[in-house]
C-alpha positions in Angstrom: -9.7 42.0 -34.6 -13.2 43.2 -33.6 -16.1 41.1 -34.6 -17.6 44.0 -36.6 -14.4 44.5 -38.5 -14.0 40.8 -39.2 -17.5 40.4 -40.6 -17.0 43.5 -42.7 -13.9 42.1 -44.3 -15.6 38.8 -44.9 -18.6 40.6 -46.5 -16.2 42.5 -48.8 -14.5 39.2 -49.8 -17.9 37.7 -50.6 -18.9 40.7 -52.8 -15.6 40.4 -54.6 -15.9 36.7 -55.3 -16.3 36.2 -59.1 -19.4 35.1 -60.9 -19.1 32.6 -63.8 -22.5 32.8 -65.5 -20.8 33.2 -68.9 -18.5 30.2 -68.4 -19.3 27.2 -70.7 -20.7 24.2 -69.1 -21.9 21.1 -70.9 -24.6 19.0 -69.1 -23.8 15.3 -69.5 -26.0 13.6 -72.1 -25.3 10.0 -71.3 -27.1 8.2 -68.4 -25.9 6.6 -65.2 -27.6 4.5 -62.5 -29.8 6.5 -60.1 -28.1 7.6 -56.9 -29.9 6.0 -54.0 -32.0 8.2 -51.7 -31.9 8.1 -47.9 -33.5 9.9 -45.0 -31.5 10.8 -41.9 -33.9 9.5 -39.3 -35.1 11.9 -36.7 -33.8 15.0 -38.6 -36.1 14.3 -41.5 -33.4 15.3 -44.0 -33.9 13.5 -47.3 -30.9 13.3 -49.5 -28.6 10.9 -51.5 -26.6 8.1 -50.1 -23.5 9.4 -52.0 -22.1 12.8 -51.0 -19.8 14.9 -53.2 -16.8 15.6 -51.0 -14.9 18.9 -51.6 -11.8 18.5 -49.4 -9.3 16.2 -51.0 -5.9 17.3 -49.6 -7.9 20.0 -47.9 -6.1 22.4 -45.5 -5.8 26.2 -44.8 -9.0 26.9 -46.8 -7.8 25.1 -49.9 -8.3 21.7 -51.4 -7.6 19.9 -54.7 -11.1 20.9 -55.7 -10.6 24.6 -55.0 -7.2 24.6 -56.7 -9.1 23.9 -60.0 -10.3 27.5 -59.8 -13.9 28.8 -59.9 -14.7 27.6 -63.4 -13.3 24.1 -62.8 -14.7 23.5 -59.3 -18.1 25.0 -59.9 -18.6 23.0 -63.0 -17.6 19.9 -61.0 -20.3 20.7 -58.5 -22.8 21.1 -61.3 -21.8 17.8 -62.8 -22.4 16.1 -59.5 -25.8 17.6 -59.3 -26.7 16.7 -62.9 -25.6 13.1 -62.1 -28.1 12.9 -59.2 -26.0 13.8 -56.2 -27.9 15.9 -53.7 -25.6 15.8 -50.6 -22.6 18.2 -50.7 -19.8 17.9 -48.1 -18.2 21.3 -47.5 -16.0 22.8 -44.8 -14.5 26.1 -43.7 -11.1 24.4 -43.6 -11.4 23.6 -47.3 -12.5 27.1 -48.3 -15.4 25.7 -50.4 -18.3 27.9 -49.3 -17.9 30.6 -51.9 -17.6 28.0 -54.7 -20.8 26.3 -53.6 -22.6 29.7 -53.4 -21.7 30.2 -57.0 -22.9 26.7 -57.9 -26.3 27.6 -56.2 -26.8 30.1 -59.1 -27.4 27.0 -61.2 -28.5 24.4 -58.7 -31.9 24.7 -56.8 -31.2 25.3 -53.2 -34.3 23.4 -52.1 -33.1 20.2 -53.8 -29.7 19.9 -52.1 -28.4 19.1 -48.6 -25.6 21.4 -47.5 -23.2 19.9 -44.9 -20.4 22.0 -43.6 -17.9 22.0 -40.7 -16.6 24.4 -38.1 -12.9 24.4 -37.8 -12.6 25.4 -34.1 -8.8 25.3 -34.1 -8.8 28.7 -35.9 -9.6 30.1 -32.4 -7.2 28.0 -30.3 -5.7 24.5 -30.7 -6.8 23.9 -27.1 -10.4 24.9 -26.6 -10.0 24.7 -22.9 -7.9 27.9 -23.1 -11.0 29.8 -24.2 -13.7 30.9 -21.9 -17.3 29.8 -22.5 -18.2 33.3 -23.6 -15.3 33.3 -26.1 -16.4 29.9 -27.5 -20.0 31.2 -27.8 -18.9 34.3 -29.7 -16.7 32.3 -32.0 -19.6 29.9 -32.8 -22.0 32.7 -33.5 -19.5 34.5 -35.8 -18.8 31.2 -37.6 -22.4 30.3 -38.3 -23.3 33.8 -39.5 -20.2 33.9 -41.7 -21.0 30.5 -43.2 -24.6 31.6 -44.0 -23.2 34.7 -45.7 -20.5 32.9 -47.6 -23.0 30.3 -48.8 -25.8 32.8 -49.4 -28.4 30.7 -47.6 -30.7 31.2 -44.6 -30.3 27.7 -43.2 -27.5 25.1 -43.1 -28.8 21.6 -43.3 -25.9 19.8 -41.4 -23.2 21.5 -39.3 -20.4 19.5 -37.8 -17.7 20.2 -35.3 -14.7 19.4 -37.5 -11.9 17.0 -36.4 -12.7 16.4 -32.8 -10.0 14.4 -31.0 -10.2 14.6 -27.2 -11.9 12.1 -24.9 -13.9 15.0 -23.4 -14.4 17.0 -26.6 -18.0 17.9 -25.8 -17.1 19.3 -22.4 -14.0 21.1 -23.8 -16.1 22.8 -26.4 -19.3 23.3 -24.4 -19.7 26.9 -25.5 -19.6 26.0 -29.1 -22.1 23.2 -28.7 -24.5 25.4 -26.7 -24.7 28.1 -29.4 -25.0 25.5 -32.2 -27.9 23.9 -30.3 -29.5 27.3 -30.1 -29.3 27.7 -33.9 -30.6 24.1 -34.2 -33.6 24.9 -32.0 -34.4 28.0 -34.2 -34.2 25.9 -37.4 -31.2 27.8 -38.8 -29.3 24.5 -38.5 -31.3 21.3 -39.2 -28.9 18.7 -37.8 -25.7 18.8 -35.6 -22.8 16.4 -35.3 -19.0 16.0 -35.6 -16.2 14.4 -37.6 -13.9 12.3 -35.5 -10.2 11.7 -35.8 -9.4 9.6 -32.7 -11.0 6.5 -31.3 -11.5 8.0 -27.9 -13.4 11.0 -29.4 -15.5 8.6 -31.5 -16.4 6.6 -28.5 -17.4 9.7 -26.6 -19.5 10.9 -29.6 -21.3 7.7 -29.8 -22.7 8.3 -26.3 -23.3 12.0 -26.7 -27.0 12.8 -27.6 -26.0 16.2 -29.0 -24.5 14.3 -32.0 -27.2 13.6 -34.5 -24.9 12.9 -37.4 -21.5 11.3 -37.2 -18.9 11.7 -40.0 -16.5 8.9 -39.4 -13.7 7.1 -41.2 -14.1 3.6 -42.5 -12.5 1.3 -45.0 -11.5 -2.4 -45.0 -7.7 -1.7 -44.4 -7.8 0.9 -41.6 -6.2 3.4 -43.9 -6.4 6.9 -42.3 -8.8 5.7 -39.7 -9.2 6.0 -36.0 -8.2 2.4 -35.4 -8.6 -1.0 -37.1 -12.0 -1.8 -38.7 -12.6 -4.3 -35.9 -12.1 -1.5 -33.3 -14.1 1.1 -35.1 -17.1 -0.7 -36.5 -18.7 -1.6 -33.1 -18.5 2.1 -32.1 -20.0 3.3 -35.4 -22.9 0.8 -34.9 -23.5 2.4 -31.5 -24.7 5.6 -33.2 -27.3 3.7 -35.1 -28.4 1.9 -31.9 -29.2 5.2 -30.2 -30.9 6.7 -33.3 -28.2 8.9 -34.8 -27.0 8.7 -38.4 -23.6 7.7 -39.8 -21.9 9.1 -42.8 -18.7 7.2 -43.8 -15.6 9.0 -45.0 -12.1 7.9 -46.2 -13.9 5.1 -48.0 -10.9 4.9 -50.4 -8.4 5.7 -47.6 -8.0 9.3 -48.6 -6.9 8.2 -52.1 -4.5 5.5 -50.8 -6.8 2.7 -51.8 -8.1 3.8 -55.2 -6.6 0.6 -56.7 -8.9 -1.3 -54.4 -12.0 0.9 -54.8 -14.2 -2.0 -55.8 -13.4 -3.9 -52.6 -13.7 -0.7 -50.6 -17.1 0.2 -52.0 -18.4 -3.3 -51.5 -17.2 -3.3 -47.9 -18.9 0.0 -47.2 -22.1 -1.0 -48.8 -22.3 -4.2 -46.8 -21.7 -2.6 -43.4 -25.4 -2.3 -42.8 -25.2 0.9 -40.6 -23.9 3.6 -43.0 -26.6 6.0 -44.0 -24.4 7.7 -46.6 -20.8 8.1 -47.6 -18.7 11.0 -48.8 -16.1 10.7 -51.5 -14.0 13.6 -52.7 -14.1 13.2 -56.4 -11.8 15.6 -58.3 -13.1 15.1 -61.9 -16.4 14.3 -63.6 -15.0 10.9 -64.4 -14.4 10.1 -60.8 -17.9 11.2 -59.9 -19.3 8.9 -62.6 -17.2 6.0 -61.4 -18.3 6.4 -57.8 -22.0 6.3 -58.9 -21.4 3.2 -61.0 -19.6 1.5 -58.1 -22.4 2.3 -55.7 -24.9 0.7 -58.2 -22.6 -2.3 -58.8 -22.6 -3.1 -55.0 -26.0 -2.3 -53.7 -26.3 -1.6 -50.0 -27.2 -4.7 -48.0 
């Protein structure tokens, strides 16, 4: 499909996406502990230590959050904002951009940090099969589409999603080049990646292009890149060179919810996590995460 035709179809879908201004939403009246604030070092991004994840069981532009429909999911985003969360973790893979654009009708754009991710596998499972020019075109198309879907001029944090190879930065040099151009222009405020193998994580820890690392951590090694003992020294390396670390899979992708107190305490005591993202699927889960973070303050 030609790029012009592709963008035209996406624009049509964006215009067709429903608005829910008339849907009832009740702002919570009770109070919770304040969500801690953080600043992501050299980027200057000031946000909250807790991010609202949107990709529980996320795949093929769907997630458990999007399956709630526009009313349910947008109201969930609004609840997170009203509870004090300012960091929202989106992704093209989860199909959550349109929903957040709708939430921005009720949430001040200037008060929130938008993190999203580029799923490069839509172009080819093996990026080395693409020429540098093909990678560059794909990156430009993705960024412009993301801005349109979200209805924003700038994206706060953009990550390469699910990198796995030991030479991922070389394999995807065309993508990284274009994203850096957008970073230099201020269209993207910070760049990074989410890792899904230990070799990719080690590579990222030594790659200056990576300003923010989204990386898996919990005390049991559940859905992680290795054991905690293998992963933690690598994650610390990001901090040593001035990058920032956002933890994910804090509750083991839902597999450790019965141990969530232990998991939260563990994450809060690591000493190098700047923030963490947890994919709450209900207002009650959001509230519980905020209470847990307050129960176990960061060391």
